[in-house]
N, C-alpha and C positions, 0 to 999 in steps of 0.2 A: 493576415496573409493575403486575403483577396485584394485589399487596397494596394499592396505592393505589386501583385500580379497583374492588375488591370493595365497599368501603363505599358506593360510588356506584351499586351495582347492576350494574356492568359486568363483574364477575368471575363472576357466577352464570349465565352464558348457557348454554343447552342447545345441543345440536348444531345448527349452522345449517341443515343440510339435513333435520332431523327434522320430520316433518309436524306441523303444529299448534304448533310451538315458538314462543313469543313472541320477538320481536326483542330485547327487553330485559326482564329481570326487574324486579320492582317496585323502583325505586330508593329508597334510604334514605340521604340524605346525612349521613355520619358524619365526614367530613373536609372540609377546605377546599381540596382540590386536584382538578383535572380534567386528567389526562394523557391526552389523546385523540389525540395525533399518532402514536401507535403503531398506530392502527386505520386501515385504508384508507378507512373511512366515518366518520371521527371527527367531522366537522362534522354529518353526519346524526344521529349519536348525541347530539351537543350539542343540536341542535334538538329532538330527541325528548324529551330530559330537560327542556328548557325548557318544552315543551308540557305535560308531565305533572306536573312538580314545579318550576314557576317560582319559587315562594316559597322553596324550599330553596336554589336556585342563587344567590339573592341573597347568601348567606353565602360564596360561593366567593371565595377570595383568589388562587389560582394556577391559570392556564389555559394549556394547551399545545395548539395546533392545527396541523395541517399545511397549509401554503399551497399544496400540490399538490392539495388537495381541491377537487372541482368545486363544492361547496356553500359554499366559503369566503366568497363575497360575501354570501350570506344570513346567515351566522354573524356577519360583521363588523357588520352593522346592529343586532345584538342585544347585542353586547358592551358598549356604553355603559350598559346597564341594570345591569351588575354593579358597583355603586358602591363595593363593598369590595375590588375587585380591586387586588392589589399587584404581581403578576408576570404578564406576558403574553408568550408565545412563539408567534410566527407564522413559523416557519422553513420554507424549502423544502428540497430535497434528499432527499425521501422517495420519489421515483420515479425510474426510469431510462428513458432513451430506447432506441432500437433498437440503439445502439452500446454499451450498458452504462454510459453516462455518467449521473451524477446530474443530474436535471433541476431547474433553479431553480423556485421557486414562482411562482404567477401574480400575486402581489401587486405592484401598481403605484402604489397610493395607499391612504389610510386615510380612513374617514368622519370629517367634522369633529367629530361628537359625541364621538369618542373622546377629545378634549381635555378632556372633563368628568370624567374618571376622576382625581379629586383624590388618591386614595390610591396610585396607580400609582407604584412605585419602580423597577421592572425591566421593560424592553421589549427584546425580541430579534426583529429583522426580517431576520436573515441569510439568504443564499441566495435572494434574490428578484429582482425586475426593477425596482426603484426607480431612477428617473433623477433625481428630486428628492426631498428630504426632505419628507414630508407636513407641512403647516403646523400640523396639530393637535398635533404633538409639542411645539411651542414653548409650548403651554398646559399641559403636564404639569409644573408647577413643583415637584412632589415627586420627580421622576425622579432616581434615583441612578446607574442603569446603563443605557446605551443601546448596542445592538449592531446595526449595519447593514452588516456585512461581506459581501463577495461579492454586491454589487449593481452598479448602473451609475451611481452618483452622480458627477456632474461638478462639483458645487459644493455648499457648505453655505450656509444662509440667512445674511444679513448680521447678523441679530439672534440668531444661535445662542447667543451668550453669556448670554441670559436664563435658561438652565437652570442657575441658580446652585448647585443642590444636586448636580449631576452629579459623580460620583466615578470612574466608569469609562466610557470611550467607545472603541468599536472600529469603525473604518470601513476595515479592511484590504480589499485586493483590490477597489477601486472604480476610478474614473477621475478622481479629484480632481486638479485642476491648481493650485489655490490655496486658501488658508484665509482666512476672514473675520477682520478685525482684532478683532472682538468675542470671539474665542476666548480672548483673554487675561483675560476676565471670569470664566472658569470657575475661580475661586480654590479650589474644593473638589476639583478634579480630581486624582486620584492616579495613574491609569493611562490613557495615551493611545496607541492603536495606529492608525497611519495607514500601515502598510506596504503595499507592492504597489499604489501609486497612481502618478500622473504629476506629483507636486509638483515644481515648478521652483524655488520659493523659499518662505521662511517669513517671516511678518510679525514685526516686532520684539516685538509684544505676546505672543508665545509665552513670552517671558521672565517674564511675570506669573503663570505657573502655579506659584505658590510651594509648593503641596502635592503637586506631581507627583513620584512616586517612580519611575515607569517610562515611558519615551518611546521608541516604536518608529517610526522613519522609514525603515526599510530598504526597498530595492526601489523607490525613486523616481528622480527626475532632478535631484536637488539638486547644484548645483555649489559652493555655499557655504552656511553656516549663520550666523545672526546672533549677534553677541557677547552678546546678552541671555540666551542659554541659560546663561551663567555665573551668572545670578541664581537658578537653580533649586537652592537649597541642600538640598532634600530628595531630589534625584534620586539614585537608586541604580543604575539601568541605563539606558544610552542606546545605542540600536541605530541605526547609520547605514550599515551595510554595503550593498553593491550599489547605490551611487549614482554620481554623476559628480563627486564632491568633488575639488577641486584644492587646497583650503586649509581648515584648521580653526583656530579661535582657541585660543591657548595657555591661555586662562583656563579651559577645560574641565578642565584638570588640577587646578585648585584647588577643585573641588566637593568638599565635605567628606565626603559619604556615598557618593560614586560607587564602585561595586564592579566595573562592567563598562562599558567604552567600546569599542564594536564599530565599527571603521572599515575592516573588510576589504573587498577588492574594489572600490576606488574608483580615482581617478586621481592619488592623492597621490604626488608625486615628492619631497616634503620635508615634514616635520612639525616643529613646535616641539620642542625638546629636553625640555621639561617633559612633553609627551605621550609622546614616544618612550621615556622612562625610567619612565613610569607603569606599575605592575604590572597595572593593570586595562585597559590599552589592547590592542586586537587589531588588528594592522596587516597581516596576511597578504594577499597578492593585490594589493598596490599596487606601482607601479614606483618604489619608493624608491631614491634615488640615481641613477636613470637620467636621462640628458639627454633633452630634448624632441626627437623625431625631426625630421630636416630635411624641408622640403617636397619632395614628389615631383615629378619632372620632368614636362614636358608641360603639358597644359591643366588638370591637377587643381588644385583650390583649395589655397592654402597651408595652410589649416587641416586638411587631410586627415590623419587618423591612425587606424589600426585599434586598437581597444581591446578589452580582455577583461573580460567579466563572469563571475562565478560565481553561479549561482542554484540553487534547490532543485527539488523534485519537481513543484511547480505554482507558477505565477506569471506574470510578464510582464516584458518588457524592450522598449526602444525602439531601432529601427534608423533611421539617417538615411542620406542620400545618400552620406555619407563611407564607409559600410561598417563592419563590425566583426566580431570573433570573439566567440563566446559559448560558455561552458562551464557546463553544469549540474552540480549536485552529484552526480547519478546517473551522470555520465560521458559524457552526450550532448553533442556539440559541433556548432557551426554556423559557417559562414563566409559572410558576406554581402559580396560584392565591392563595390567602389565603384560606385555607380550602380544597384545592384540595386533599391533603393527610391528613387523620384523625390522623395518627400516623407517627413517623419518618420512612422514607422509603428510602432504598438504591437503587439508580438507576444505572444500568450498561449499558454502551453504547460501541459501536464499529462501525467503518466503514469498509465495506467489498468490495472487488473487485467484480463487477457484473459478473455473470456466466450465459451463455444462457441456461444452463441445468435447472435452476430454476427461473431466471428472465424472465418471459414470456412476450415478447413484441408482441403486435398485429401488423398486417400489417400496414405499414406507420407510426408506432410509432418511436420516436427517443429518446434514453436514454441521459439524460442531467446531471446525477450525479452518484456518487457511492451509495452503499446501506447502509443505517443507520439501525442498529439493536438496539432496546431499550428493556431492561428487567427490571422488571419481565413481562412476557407475560400474557395477559388475565386479569390482575388486573384492576378493574374499579376505576377510580378516582371520587371523589365527584363533581368536576367541570372540565370543559374542559381545557386541557393543550395545549398551543400554541407552534407550532414548526415552525422555520424558517430554510429553507434549501437553501444554495446557489447553483446555477446551471450554467452550461455553456450555455450562451445565444445562441439560434439558429440564423441562418442567418436572418430569418424574422419570425415574429409572425403572419403575414397575413395568413389567412385561416387555422391557427393552434392555439392551446391553450396549455398552460403549466399546468400540474396537478401533485399533489403528489399521488403516487400509494402505496397502503399498502397491506400486505399479512395477511390474517386473520387466517392462519393455514391450510386452504383448498383451497383458491382461492385469486386472486388479485382483488382489487377494487379501483376505483378512488375517492379521497376525494374532497370536495369543497375547492378550492384553490384560494388564492389571490396572485397576483404577484406584487412585489415592486422592485424599482431600487434605490440603495443607491446613495445619492447625490454626495458624494466625490469620491468614487471608481467607480461609474457607473456600479457596479456589480448587477446582478439580483438575487432576493431572492424569493422563493415560501413559502407561509405561509398557515398552516392548523390548525384546532383545533380537538383534539381527546380525547376520554375518556379511550382508551386502548392503550397499547404499543405493538409494533410488529416490522415488517420490513417496511422501507419507502424508496422510491426513487422518483426522479423527471423525468417525461417524457414529451415530446411534442407529441400531438396527433392531428388528424383532429378535427376541431371544432365540438362539439357534441350538437345538439339541442334535447330536449326531452319534452314530455308532457304526461299527464295522459289522457287516453281515457275512458270516461264514456259511459254508455249505450246510452246517448243522442247524442253521436258523438262529433267531434271537428275538428279543423284545425291545422296542423303543417306545418311550412315553415322554410326554411334554412336561417340562418343569413349570410352565405357565399354568397348564391345566392337566394335572396327572390323570384325569379321566379320559384323556385323548391318548389312545394307544395304537401302535402298529405291531402286528404279530407276523414274524417271518417264519414259515414252517420249514422243517428239514427238506433239503433238496431244492430250495428256492433259487440257488445259484451254484455254479460250479466253482467260480473264483470269488474270493472275498471282495465285497463292494463296500463303498463308503456311502452312507445314507444320512441326509440332513432333514430336520423337521423344524418348521416355524409356525407359530400360532398367533393370529391376530384376534383377540376378543372384541366383540361388538355388543354394545348394550342395546336393550330394547328401545330405549329412548332415541338413540341415534337412528335406528331403523325406522321408527315412527316419524321422526322429523324429516328424514330424506324422502320417504315414500308417501307421506301424508296419509297413511293407512294404519289405523290402530290395530287392525287384525293381523298385520304382517309380523312374522317372527323369523329369526335366523340364528344359526349356530355360530360358533367361532369359525374364522377362516383357517383352513389347514393347508399348508404348503409343504409338499414332499419333493425332494430331489435326490439324485444319485449321480455318481461319477462315471457310470457306465451307460452307453447309449442303447444297450440291448435290454429288452423287456425281461422281467423275471420268468424263471422256468415254471414256477407254480404261483397261483394267486396269493397275494398278500392280504391279510385280514386287517381291516381298519375299524376302530371303535370311535364314534363321535357322540358326545352328549346331545340329546334332543334339544331343540330351541327352548328358551325359557318359557315356562308356562305350559309346555306340552309334555305329556307322559304317555306311557304305553297304554294306560287305562282309558284316556279320553282321546286317543289318537284317531284322526280321520285320515286314512291313508291316501285318499284322493287329493288332499291338500298338501301332502309332504313331497318335496322335490329334492333330489340329489343333483347338484350342479357340478360340472367339471369345467375348469377354466384353463386356458393356456398360460404359460409362464409369465406372459406380459399382461394378463388380465384383460385382454381386448375382446375375447369371445367367451361366452358362457353357455354351455350346452346342457340341456336337461337329460341326464343319463339314467333316470329312475327306472325306465323300462328295460335298460340294458344290463342291469345288475340285480342280484338277489339281495333284497334288503331284509334283515332280521331285526326284530325289536325286542328290547327288554323294557322294564318299567322306566329306565332313565336313558337308554342308549339305543343308537342305531348302528348296526354292524353290516359291513359289506366287504366285497373282495375285488381287487384290481390287480393288473399285471404291470402297469406303468404309472409313473408318478407325475403329479402336477398340483393345481389348486383344487380343493374339494370344499363344498359348502352345502349345508342343509337349510332349506327354506320351508316355512309352513305358511301358506297363503292361499286365498281363493283366486288370485290372479292367474291368468292363463299363460301369457307370454312372459314367463319369469326370467328368461335369459336377458332381455333388455333391461328389466328392472335391476337385476343383479349387477349388470355392467355400470349402470348409473350410480348405484350405491357404492360400488367398489371405487369408482373414480372420485366420488365426493369424499370418500374416506381419506384420499390422498391430498386433498386440498386444504389450504389454510385461509381463514377469514382475516383479511387485512384491511387497513385504512391508509390512505395517503395523506401526508401532511405537507403543507407549504407555508413556511413562516418567514417573516422579514425581521432583520435585526432592528431594534428600536432606534439605535443611534445612527444606523446607516441602512435605510430601506433598500438600497441596491444590493445588499448582501442577503441572499435568499437561501434558506435551508430546506432541502427536499428530503423526505423520508418515507419509507414504506414500513409500517409497523403492524405486527400481529395484533389482532383486536384487543387481547387482554393486556397489552402493554401501552395502549394509547394514552390512558389517563396518567400513568407515572411519567411518561415521556413529556407530555405537555406541561405537567407540574414542574418538571426539572428545567424546562426552557422558558417558562413564563416571565422570568425576571429580565431576560435579555431579548426575547423575541415576541412579536405579536403577529396575528394572522387570522385567517378564517377558521371555521370549524373544520375538523377532519372530514375527508370525503365519506361518501356512503361505503358500506361494507362491500368488499370485492373478494373473490375467491381466486387463489393462485396456487400453482404447483411449486414444490421445492425445486430450485434450480431454473426457474422460468425467467426469461429475459423480458424486461419492459423498458419503456422509454418515457422521458419527460420532454415536452416541447413547449416553448413559450410563444404566445400568439398575441395578436391584436396590439401591435405597437411596442412590444417588449421582446428583446432579443438577448442572446448570450454570445460569448466568445466562441466562435466555431473552431478555433485553432487549438483543440483539445483532443487527446487520443481517445477519450470516451464519448466524443460527439460524432454521431452517425447521421448523415443527411439532416443536419440541423437539430437533431434530437439527442438528448443526453441518455446514455445507456446505463441501465442498472441490471443486476441479476439478483433475484429474490432467493435468499436462504433464510429459513424461518428463525434460526438461532444466531445468525450473524447480523451485523449492523448494516442496513441498507440505507445509507445516508450520504448525501453530498451537499456541500456548501459552495455556492457559485455566486458570481456577480452578474447582474443583469443591467442592461442599458436600454435606451430607447432612441430611435432615430427621430421621434416626434419631439417638437419643440416644447419643453416643459416650463418655459418662462411664463406663459399665460395660464396654463391649467395643468392639473395632474393627468397622468396617463393611466387609464384603467385597462389592464390586459388580463391575461390568464395563463395558467400552466395546465396543460392537458397530459394525461398519462395514457400510454398505449401499450398493448401487448406486442411482444417481439416474436421470437421463434417459439411458437406454441407447440407443446408436445403432441405427438400424434394421438388421435382419438379423444381430443378434448370435448366434453359434452357441450351441447349448444348453449345451455343456460350459463355456462361458465364465462362466456364472452358476451358482454352486454353490447348490443348493437345500437349504432346511431346512424341516422340518415347521412348519406354522403360517402366519400371515399374512405373515411377513417372507420371502417367496420370493426376494428379491434380496439376501439376506444374504451377506456376504463373509467376515468373520472376527470373532472375539470375543477380547478380551484382558482379564485380571483387573486390577482396581484395588482397592487397599486403603487406607482411611483409618484410621490408628492410633487407639487409644483415647486420649482426652484425658488428659494428665497431671494428677495431683492438684494442686489450687491451694492456695496459702498463704492462710491466713486473716488473717495479720498485714498491717498497712498497708492493709486493705481500704477504709477511709474515705478515706485519702490517694489511693488509686488509683481512686477514684470507681467502685467496682464491679468493677475489673479486678484480677486477681492473676496474677503471673508467677513462674517459678522464680527463685531468687537469681541476680543478675547481677553480675559483676565484669568490666567491659570493660577491655582492656589488660592490663598486668602491673605488679607492685609496683615493679620497677626503673625503668620509664619513666613510671609513674603510671597509676592506673586510676580508673574511675568505678563507683560502687555504684548499687544500685537507688534509694537515697535521693537520690543526686546527680541521677539521671535525672528523678526526680519534681520536684526543684527546677528543673531545666532546662525541663521540660514546662510549668510554671506561667508561663513567660515567652515561650513560642512564639507564642501567639495565632493570628491569621489567616494567618500565613506558613507554617502547617504543611504545606500542599501543595507549596509551592516547596522547602521544606527536604527533604521526603520524596523529591521527584524528584532533588534534588542528592545525596541519600544513596544513590541507585541504585534506589529502588523504581520499579516500572513504573507507567504510567498506569492500567492495570487495577487494580493494588493500591490506588492512591490513590482511584480511583472506588469501589471496593468498600468501603473504610474510610469514605468520605464517605457512601455510601448506608446502610451498616449503622448509623451513628450520626448520621443526618442532622439530628436535633434537638438534639444535644449536642456543642458544640465541644470541651469538655474530653475527652470520650471519643474523639473523632477524633484529637486530639493524642496521647493516651496510646497508642492502638492503633497509630498510625504509628510512634512513637518506640520502643515496646517490641517491636513486631514486627521492626523493623530490628535492634534490639539483640540479640534472640533469635537471628536468622539470622546475625549477625556476631560472636557472643560469643567465638568461637575465633580470630578474626582479630587478630593482634598490632598491626595498624595501624588498628584500627577507631576508636580515640579520635582519632587524627590526621585520619581521614576525616570524623568528626563535626565537628571544628573547621573543616576546609576547607569542608564543606557549609554551615555557619552563615555563614561569610564570603561564600561565593558567593550566599547567599540574602539578603545585606544585613543580617545580624544579627551585626555585630561585637561588640555588647554580650554576646550569649550566648557567642560564641567566646572573649571575654576571660574570662568566668566559668569556662568549662571549663578554659582554660589555667591559671587560678589554682588550681582544684581539683587539677589534675594536678601542678602544681608543688608544692603543699602535700604531696601524696602522695609525691613524690620526696624531699622534705626529710625526712619521717618515715622513709622507707626508709633514707636515708643515715645518719640518727641511730641507727637500730637496728643498722645494720652496724657503726658506730663502737663502739657499746657492747659488741659481742662481739669487737671487734678484728679484723674481717675485711676492712675497707676496704683497697683496694689501696695508697693513700697511706700509711696507718698501718703496714701490714705492711712496706712498703719502708723506712720510717723505722726501725722496730724492727730490721730486718736490719742497717741501717747502724750502729746503736748497738752491736749484738752484735759486729760486726766490729771496732769500736774496742776 
């Protein structure tokens, strides 16, 4: 992004806080692109550029602005002046709300003058608040690509078919219920994505999209599809999963170029034999061969049947009064009983990465799952809906309990939770029942015992340690109160290790809370066991201290002289009128409050190690991970076949939910155009039971032709919780006082390149390649060059089917953004280089071509391989080593 911005004068900014620094350097437009959506004030920069250099901006052809920008409205009024504009991106999703969720943009319409942009071929309005398609779009007759996904569109205009040049249209994740008949007039359309809507039927005119190669209708409410889809002779991929289909036409199997027909997770009880035998059909998740369930007894309607959907990490589904079961791909399940929804209701779901800014964990809580958001918020169901959430199982459930926590809009609260373990997978699942939808997550907390305290008094004891009791005498309150108790047992070994004092002893930590801010009317009697090794017989009262801590554990006061302590052989008994943390200590130390604070904070920390590994076949691919100390060896053992790297870092102590960063230094850098990259550092959040891992690509501005580049990755603390003890943050000289650890990274010297075939490789050169082997057939570098010439615009799909990651594909596309041939060559030869030792790589290449709809290239590869096999067999025959010939010779000799 910075490379693009610099010619526009946006890359030469001085420090923003420097006095007298200009907001923008003198712009000199040397490119035709304006990528301003990466700046929080991108629209302001656009307006300033226009004011200072309006004549130069007239040449701009590509513009990207964030629709979360408060000055978007002003910028929209100016855009029609850019008559040379070819691509316009006005996407939302560049800001987060208080829950950490991406915010849609503010765009609800477009100015009518925008229809005068005669050169505009690409328009992206995704992640906004459009309820209707702006009418000016229908005047953009040169438009080839239109993206309006993740909006609130309920319908498309009746004359939508006037966009005759449209080749790509995405309206996924909207609220479309029907399509206009004019959609059949989009005869140039090649890719149509209408997934995640509420479509109940399709017009017959869809069969007139004769150029369509990919059609995605998944996640809708279709019960049938028209026979006219069989007219789409160019169709390669048809996605119909997660609908309500009860029948499909057999003619779909006759589509000549179809390579994938996804019918998973529908209501198909029978399919035509032509489809069932088709190798491209996917039918999992259908009740095939099952009979229709009999009507339920009673007053339930005869049409009642509970059905199962399988969905992904974000999307929507419909619930009717009949009820249903829903299974998400991430393992989350729902049960809507009959009558839970009185009318058909669209449920939207998504899973979110937890963010400590809004996921409020209490002390000693452990996060066990991602955050699940369900909408609509606040709507009350007629009956309770059951939710099952899988979670990362803690090391031990002893002295702890697992609960589902929900956010009501103002505060988090814990739900009554049941924990189950799946028999086959052994995975743990937490289950709760709710009447409202909101945000949900699974946490492990200290076991909580509670009771209601009436005016008559009562007794509360701990299920973790039954010897801990709280006695409420009669008259302790006028109105019934709700009281909660939590206990944190602490071993003598932990106390000794933290304090380095063998003579220190401490009882279990007791936390008491109530739902009333008023103190009790009479003293409440508390019984605590004496610290381990201390009895009433050998007790030295001068060494015993009763500590009172605030609810945050930040201050600990010695209240021994303020209460009356009674002792038995095993217990200490005292009385209080208000609740908080209570802790018995037995020590010769004098300033016990500071020691208790140190111990309390250390009990909340986790000992972790940092890992930085490089992939053996591609050292530029680096895996970073923060691992709890007890998991380091298993993680390294699992990765050792594919990765190499230095030893893990020294042990570091971190809090649950603490933010930390990774920064590459000394000649090694990463792509800064990432949402998790802050000031050149990669952002992580540590959760002890969730995976803290990222795999990224590194590069170096240093010339690697002569020698390797030896750099490093350093880890730094981010937002540190208040009251962190001094020893928890290891200090280093210099500005990086929150430094944690540093590990070396080495990018090897680039291998010498071949000069031959340089013209054919269009500037690329690679080591000699022979994929496969002589016996099964192999491909040479010349064969790959011949294949590359035929790939064309399908290179990204082919790359993904070959196993390249989205990051690799994006990097290749960006590095050669002006040259399609170089993109293809880089993709193909990078894959070949990484897989040259895999004996199955040729077969994988053929499979990838077929899955990408390129049967022509697959046939060519098979022909090349077969020719290689023939040559190999002929050479074997010539030397008399073929198995058949040797057997024949042996038979003759025996005669």
